[in-house]
N, C-alpha and C positions, 0 to 999 in steps of 0.2 A: 504494500500500500504506500503510495507516494503523495506528497503534497505538491500541488501545482501553484505557482509556475516555477518554483525553484528546483523541483525534481528530487527533493530530499525525502528519505524514507520517513513515514509518519511515526510519531511516538504514540504508543498505545498505552492503555491502562495495564498495569501488571509489571512484573520484574523482567527486564531484558538482560541479555548476556554481555552487554557492553557494545554490541554492534547492531542494536535495534532488532534483534531477533528475540522472540519471546518463548521461553521454555515453559511448557505446560506440564510436562511429566515424562515418564518413561513407559514404553510399551514392553511388557514382559512376555516372552515366548517360552512356554513350558509344555513340552510334548505337543498336543494338538490344541492347546488352549492359549488364548491371548488375554492379557489383563492389563489394565491401565493403572499406573501408580503416580498420582499427582506429586509434583515437587513444590514444596512451599518455601524453601530457603535456598536462594541462589546467591552466591557471592563470587562472581567470576573474576579472574585475574587475567585480563587479556591485554596484550600490547602488540601493535603492528609496527614492525621495524623495516618492512620492505620499502625500497625507494619509491616505487610507483603507487603505493597507497598513501604517500604524503601529498597533501594538498594545502598546506598552510599558506594562507594569503593568496591562494590561486583559484583557478576555475571551479574546482570541485570541493572547495572548502566547506565543511559541515555535512558533506554527504557521507553515505556509508562507505567503509573501506573498500568493499568490493566494487562499488560504483566509481570510486576514485581511481582504482586500479584499471578498470576498463577504459575510462576516459583518457588517462595519461598514456597508457600503452597504445591505444588507438591513434592518438595524435602523433606518435612517433613511428609506429610500425606500419600503419596504413600508407603514409607517403613513401616510406622506405621500400615497402614491398612493390608499390607501383613503379618507383624509379629504378630499382635494381632488377626487376623481373626479366628485363631483356639484356642484362649485363652478365659478365663473367667475373667470378672471384679471381682476381689476378695477383693478389698478394695477401699473405697472412703472416705476421711476424710477432715475436715477443720482443719487447723493448726494454732497454736498460735506462737507468738514470745516473747522472753524475752526482757529485757530492752536494750540489745545490738543489737537487731534485729535478733537474731539467732532463727531459727525455732525449736520449741519444741512440744512435743506431745499434742494434743488437749484433751487428757484424764486426764491431770493433773489438778485437781480442783482448785489448787492454782493459776493457770495461766489463768483462764477463763477471767479475767478482761483485759487481754492483747490481746484477740482475735480481729483481725482487720476486723470486719464485715463479717467474714467468707469468705474473699476474697483471702486467700492463701489456695490452695486445692491440695491434692495429690490423684492420682488414680493409682492403681496397677492392672495389668493384669498378669495372670500366668496360667500354667498348668504343670502337672507332665509328664515328658518324660523319662520313665524308672526310673533310679536312680537319674536323674537330674530334677531340677525345672526351667523351662523357665519362664522368667518374663519381663515385661516392667513397669517401674515406671515413672510417669510424675508428675511434680510439676509446678503449674502455680501461678504467683503472680499478682493478679488483684487489689492489695491494692495501696495506694498512697506512700508507702515507700519501700525501698529495704529490702530484707531479706537474711539471710545467712543459707544455708543448707549444710549438710555433705554429700558429694557425695561418691558413692562407688568407683569411678575411679579417681576423680580429687580433693580430699581434700575439703577444704571449698570453696563453690561456692556462689558468691553474685549475686542474681537475682534482677534486677531493676523492677520498675513499668512496668507491662505488659510483663515481661520476663518469661522465662520458662526453665526447665531442663527436658530432657527425657533421660532415661538410660536403656539399656538392654545389654546383653553380646555382641551382634554383631551390635548394632546401638545406637548412641548417637546423640542428637541434643540439642542445647542450645542457648538461647538469654540472655546473662549475661554480667556483668561488671567485673567478675573475674571467671576464670576457669583454673584448673590445675596450680595454682601458677602464672598465668598471669593476671595482672590487665589491664583493658581496660578503656580508657578515655570515650568512649561512648558505649552503648549497642551493642554487637557483636553477630552475628548469624552464626553458623557453624552446619553442620551435618557430622557425621563420620560413615562409614559403613565398616565392614570387608568383604573382597572379597574372602577369602579362607575358609569360614565356621568355622573359629576359633574365639574364644572370642577376642575382640579388644585388650586386654592386652597381648595376645599371638600371634595375627595375624602378618604376615609379609607383608601384602598387604592391604592397606586401601584406600577407595575413600573418599576424603574430599571435601565438597561443602562449599563455602563461600558466604553467602547471603548479609551481610552488616557489617559495622563497621571495626575494625582493621583486617588486613589480617594475623595477627600473631597467630599461634597456637602451643602449646607445646605437642608433642607426642613422646613416647619412650625416654623421657628425653632430647629431642632436639627440638629447636624452628624452625618451618617452616614458610615460607611465601606463602600463597595460595590466589592469587588474585581472581580467579573464581572457578576453581575446579582442583584437581590434584589426580593422583593415586600415593600414597606414598608407597615405599617399604623399607625394611631394611634387 
């Protein structure tokens, strides 16, 4: 049951389990008989630590964790599937970091000792489109420390634990604590997509989705506030 127009699950009378699900009792199966045992005392201890169930200050704030998960993952995986469906996976590599946390090539033998259990990974999808090369590059940080990567579009980007950076000419997604010279106090999730078939750097119309974290994003040299999602034009 949902409340319109905000789409949040309705709060009902009774004891919920912390996720707006209401436990009425247990059905006991014994031989060929069923019996219902009401539950009168529920004291759940539930915490959601998954990245994509987070929606603090974002589009799905206040919604059920499952609904937040569906919305956040859809906003990144749906465009990615569309863009990469006709591409080849042309590179997958484990990345190292130097002593400052900056990502460096895993092919440098002098830096092997700094590899973080192969938990910083980069995948590249691409194909030749006439004289142009279409591509998608994704970096995921599953290590216990932040790392710094050089972005094609946003300078030095700082990716926290379980953060990521996805870049292509017409679609960008990130969960970072620094992007395009903007420092964030907490990990922040945005997606950006060109709506006029031009590269994001040249596009005059962008759709920006804000999943969680700070609602501040710098585009075209200007800082915008996007609480949920906006169509930005210049």
